[in-house]
N, C-alpha and C positions, 0 to 999 in steps of 0.2 A: 503492501499498500502507499502511496507516494505520500509527502510530508506536507501539507498543507499550507501554502504560502501565500500572499500577495506581494507583487512589484505593484510600486508606486506610479503608473502612468501619467499621474498628474504632474508628475514634475519633468515629464516630456512636454507637457503641454505649455511651460516655462519659455520654450526656444532656448537660445545659446546668448552667451555673452560674447562680445568680443573686445580681445586686450590688445592694446596695440602697444610697439616697442618700436621705437626708435633710437640709434647708436650711430656717434660718431667715429667715423672709420679716418685712415690718412690721409684718402682721397676722396672721400665722399662721407654721407652715409649710408647706413643699410636699416631694413624694418619688417617685422612680421606683424600679421593680425591673426592673433591665435585666438579661433573660436573654441568654447568650451559650454556645455550642457549645465544643468544646475546643478551638477552631480561633479560638475570640474572634472567629466570626462572630455578628453581632446574629442571634436569634432571636425573642424580643419583649419590647417595651415598654410597660411601664405604670405611667401617673403619676395625681397626686393632689394636690391641696390640702387646708390644713386653715385656716382661718378661725376667729379667737379674737375675739368682737365685745367683750365684756367683759375684758382682758388684766389691768385692776388686781386684780379676783378673785381670782388663780393669782401663786403664788408662782412662779419663774420655774423652779426644777427642776424643779414639781409640773407647770408648762405644757409641758416638755421632754418629762415622760414621757409625758403623756397624749397629748399629738399626735405623738411617734413610734409610742405605742402605736395612736394610731383610722389612721395613715398606712399601719404596716406592716400592719394588717388587714384594710386595705380593698384596699391592694394585691394581696394575697395573694387577694384574693375574686376581683378581676375578672382576674389574671392564668390564660391558659387552660391553661400546661403548670405542671407540677409541673416542678421543680429536682430534680438531686442532691445539692446544696448551695449554703446560703447564705451570701455575705460580706457586711457590712457596712465600712461606714468607722466604727472607733472613736472618735474625738472626734466624732462627727456622733449615734452611738446608744450610750445607755448598758448594761452587763454585765447591768441587771436586764431589759432588755426579753426577749430571751430566756430569763432567768433564773427571772423573777418572773413577767412581765405574760403575755405568751404560748408557748404551747409548739408546735412544729413536731416533724415526725418526719421530721426531715431534718439532717447534720451543719451549724453554724449558728457561722462566726467572724466577729470584729471584727478587721480587717487594721490593722495601724498601722505607719508607718516607721520606722526605727530611732533618728533623733534626736526622735521625739515621745513626749509626754509623759502616759500613758495608764494608768490604774486600773486593777488587775486585782482578781476576788474568789477565795475560796478556791473556788468551784467551774467557775472555768476554770480551763482548760489553756493552758496557754503553748507556742508552736512559733514558733521562727527557720526563715525561708526556708535555703534553701543555703549564699545570699552573706550573711545577716544582713541583710539591707538591710530585711527587711518581719517583721514577729511578727504571729502569729495568737495569738488568744485566743478558742481554743472555748468556747462555752456546752454544758457535758459534756464526752464524750469526742469526739476527734477519731476520724475514718474509721480503721477498722482498715488496716493496712499492704496487704491483698491483697484490699479493698473498690476495687469499681466509682470509690467518691467519691473514694476517696485516687488512683487513676488518674486521672479527672481533673484533680483539683487537681495533680497531679505535671505532666499536659501542660499546666496555665498555666501551673505555675513555669515549666517545660521555654521556654516560648515569651513569658514578661515580661510575663503577662496576669496577673499576680494583683493588682495595684493600675492597670490602665490604664484597662478598664471602666468604673471609678467616673467616669473623666473624660468618657466617652462620656454617660455617663449624665447627668451634671451638666448637658453641653452638650446633651442633649433635654431636660431642664428649663428651661435657658435659651432654647431654640428653642420651646418650647411656653407660658412664661408669661413669657418677657423676662428681661435682664441681672437678675438679683439685685442689690440694693440692698444695700448691708452692712448688718448688725445687730450691733448690741453684744449 
């Protein structure tokens, strides 16, 4: 006689969360869009890099902004699934990326640890995790309390998965492109 069990199918209905990583390299930038379900199980991994040939022509802030915009746009184009929400590392992605440069039709937040020094614009809404260890800076309004996006965010938070997938995305980039040489 089989053991009776119940798989929580409601978790599948919550959709996927996308974790965006963008890292500087000596010759440009590389990035990944890592989608996980509410359990933290991998669904998709898209990656790309931008090489800047004439770096001397760019101001460093312009170069970062341009590279982030190009990487994010290409990652969105090649990712075959549409996530329910998008999370980014706050010190890798500036607020202007989703407030001025790219418009997406899903909730987007930059994530920072409690000790991180991160600027916030007036257009972003700040929210802290229940334990106060993480801060989310929403580009526009955060998901409504009764929305599927909020339920997905809550499930990820309950499982301790609001920042850990960023580490896996970074490991995926290291696997694809090799270990990152430190860039100042």
